[in-house]
C-alpha positions as CSV (number, residue, x, y, z in Angstrom):
1,X,57.5,-18.5,-7.4
2,X,55.8,-21.8,-6.9
3,X,53.8,-22.8,-10.0
4,X,50.3,-24.2,-9.9
5,X,49.2,-26.9,-12.3
6,X,48.7,-25.6,-15.8
7,X,45.2,-24.6,-16.7
8,X,44.5,-24.8,-20.5
9,X,48.3,-24.9,-21.2
10,X,49.3,-21.9,-19.1
11,X,51.3,-21.8,-15.8
12,X,49.9,-19.6,-13.1
13,X,51.7,-18.2,-10.1
14,X,50.2,-19.3,-6.8
15,X,48.0,-16.5,-5.4
16,X,49.4,-14.5,-2.5
17,X,48.0,-15.6,0.9
18,X,46.2,-12.8,2.8
19,X,48.1,-11.3,5.7
20,X,46.6,-12.8,8.9
21,X,46.9,-9.5,10.7
22,X,44.9,-7.8,7.9
23,X,42.3,-10.6,8.0
24,X,41.9,-10.0,11.8
25,X,41.4,-6.3,11.2
26,X,38.7,-7.0,8.7
27,X,37.0,-9.5,11.1
28,X,37.1,-6.9,14.0
29,X,35.9,-4.1,11.6
30,X,32.9,-6.2,10.4
31,X,32.1,-7.2,13.9
32,X,32.1,-3.6,15.2
33,X,30.3,-2.2,12.1
34,X,27.6,-4.9,12.3
35,X,26.4,-3.7,15.7
36,X,29.2,-5.0,17.9
37,X,28.1,-8.6,18.4
38,X,28.3,-11.5,16.1
39,X,24.8,-12.9,15.5
40,X,23.8,-16.6,15.2
41,X,22.4,-17.9,12.0
42,X,19.0,-18.4,13.9
43,X,18.9,-14.8,15.0
44,X,19.7,-13.6,11.5
45,X,17.3,-15.8,9.6
46,X,14.3,-15.9,12.0
47,X,12.8,-12.7,10.8
48,X,13.1,-14.0,7.2
49,X,11.4,-17.3,8.3
50,X,8.5,-15.3,9.8
51,X,8.1,-13.3,6.6
52,X,8.0,-16.6,4.6
53,X,5.4,-18.0,7.0
54,X,3.3,-14.9,6.5
55,X,3.4,-15.4,2.7
56,X,2.3,-19.1,3.1
57,X,-0.4,-18.2,5.6
58,X,-1.9,-15.7,3.1
59,X,-1.6,-18.2,0.3
60,X,-3.4,-20.9,2.3
61,X,-6.1,-18.5,3.2
62,X,-6.5,-17.3,-0.4
63,X,-6.8,-20.7,-2.0
64,X,-10.0,-21.7,-0.4
65,X,-11.5,-18.3,-1.0
66,X,-10.8,-18.6,-4.7
67,X,-12.0,-22.2,-4.9
68,X,-15.3,-21.1,-3.2
69,X,-15.7,-18.2,-5.6
70,X,-15.3,-20.6,-8.6
71,X,-17.6,-23.3,-7.1
72,X,-20.3,-20.7,-6.3
73,X,-20.2,-19.2,-9.8
74,X,-19.2,-15.8,-8.4
75,X,-16.3,-15.8,-10.7
76,X,-15.6,-17.7,-13.9
77,X,-12.0,-18.7,-14.9
78,X,-12.2,-16.6,-18.1
79,X,-13.2,-13.6,-16.0
80,X,-9.9,-13.5,-14.1
81,X,-7.5,-15.3,-16.6
82,X,-5.6,-12.2,-17.3
83,X,-5.6,-10.9,-13.7
84,X,-8.8,-8.8,-14.2
85,X,-10.0,-7.4,-10.9
86,X,-13.3,-9.4,-10.9
87,X,-12.8,-11.2,-7.6
88,X,-15.3,-10.6,-4.8
89,X,-14.0,-8.0,-2.3
90,X,-12.9,-10.5,0.4
91,X,-10.9,-12.6,-2.1
92,X,-9.4,-9.5,-3.6
93,X,-8.2,-8.4,-0.2
94,X,-6.4,-11.6,0.4
95,X,-5.1,-11.8,-3.2
96,X,-3.7,-8.3,-2.9
97,X,-2.1,-9.0,0.5
98,X,-0.6,-12.1,-0.9
99,X,0.7,-10.3,-4.0
100,X,2.3,-7.6,-1.8
101,X,4.6,-10.3,-0.3
102,X,6.4,-10.4,-3.6
103,X,7.2,-6.7,-3.6
104,X,9.3,-5.2,-0.7
105,X,9.9,-8.6,1.0
106,X,12.0,-9.7,-2.0
107,X,14.5,-6.9,-1.3
108,X,14.4,-8.0,2.4
109,X,15.2,-11.6,1.4
110,X,18.1,-10.6,-0.8
111,X,19.5,-8.3,1.9
112,X,19.2,-10.9,4.7
113,X,21.1,-13.5,2.6
114,X,23.8,-10.9,1.7
115,X,24.2,-9.9,5.3
116,X,24.5,-13.5,6.3
117,X,26.9,-14.5,3.5
118,X,29.2,-11.5,4.1
119,X,29.1,-11.9,7.9
120,X,28.0,-8.3,8.3
121,X,24.7,-9.0,10.1
122,X,24.8,-7.7,13.6
123,X,22.4,-6.5,16.3
124,X,21.4,-3.4,14.3
125,X,20.5,-5.6,11.3
126,X,18.5,-8.1,13.4
127,X,16.5,-5.3,15.3
128,X,15.7,-3.6,12.0
129,X,14.7,-6.9,10.4
130,X,12.2,-7.5,13.2
131,X,10.8,-4.0,12.9
132,X,10.4,-4.6,9.1
133,X,8.7,-8.0,9.6
134,X,6.4,-6.7,12.4
135,X,5.2,-3.9,10.1
136,X,4.7,-6.3,7.2
137,X,2.6,-8.5,9.4
138,X,0.6,-5.5,10.6
139,X,0.2,-4.3,7.0
140,X,-1.1,-7.8,5.9
141,X,-3.4,-7.9,8.9
142,X,-5.0,-4.6,8.1
143,X,-5.1,-5.5,4.4
144,X,-7.3,-8.6,5.1
145,X,-9.4,-7.2,7.9
146,X,-10.5,-3.5,8.0
147,X,-8.5,-2.6,4.9
148,X,-8.2,1.0,6.1
149,X,-6.1,2.4,3.3
150,X,-4.4,5.3,5.2
151,X,-3.4,3.0,8.1
152,X,-2.2,0.4,5.6
153,X,-0.2,3.1,3.8
154,X,1.5,4.2,7.1
155,X,2.4,0.6,7.9
156,X,3.7,0.1,4.4
157,X,5.7,3.3,4.5
158,X,7.3,2.4,7.8
159,X,8.4,-1.0,6.5
160,X,9.7,0.6,3.3
161,X,11.7,3.2,5.3
162,X,13.2,0.6,7.6
163,X,14.2,-1.6,4.6
164,X,15.8,1.4,2.9
165,X,17.8,2.2,6.1
166,X,18.9,-1.4,6.3
167,X,20.1,-1.3,2.6
168,X,21.8,2.0,3.2
169,X,23.7,0.6,6.2
170,X,24.7,-2.5,4.3
171,X,25.9,-0.5,1.3
172,X,28.0,1.8,3.5
173,X,29.4,-1.3,5.4
174,X,30.4,-3.0,2.1
175,X,31.9,0.1,0.5
176,X,34.0,0.9,3.6
177,X,35.3,-2.6,4.2
178,X,39.1,-2.6,4.4
179,X,40.6,-4.1,1.2
180,X,42.9,-7.1,1.1
181,X,46.1,-6.3,-0.7
């Protein structure tokens, strides 16, 4: 066998090139298991971008509320230094909605990146991603407006269920991929 350059004084055999027919089978399998159609990077990442925008919108709405509360004397820095719940209601609503963006959405971000990197994102993934993001936006809207807990809970539950389904599909896709020999 052809020898590669020594690494730390050892000779290594050149790795075997994958069989092109086997690679094509994997490409066809991933395309069919990902919803039948290869998706563009824009289609895959747009729901993620909307979720990121939601996070920043909540942050930029929260900052002036907190500044106002400090300026008016409604809250002193030492009253909230250790995350004590002493913010006025409106500020607390935005603060909690903002904090929620660092819970379930983190799993969504990781999954989206994994789907993109492994080329498994297809139509099913993109549709479910949009459903997840729409329910996250609705959840945040209810959180900062009426704050009806039962409605908020339903919206959260739907988004969590959709994300769990997305993860389950991805796990099955990865674990059933054909192996290269």
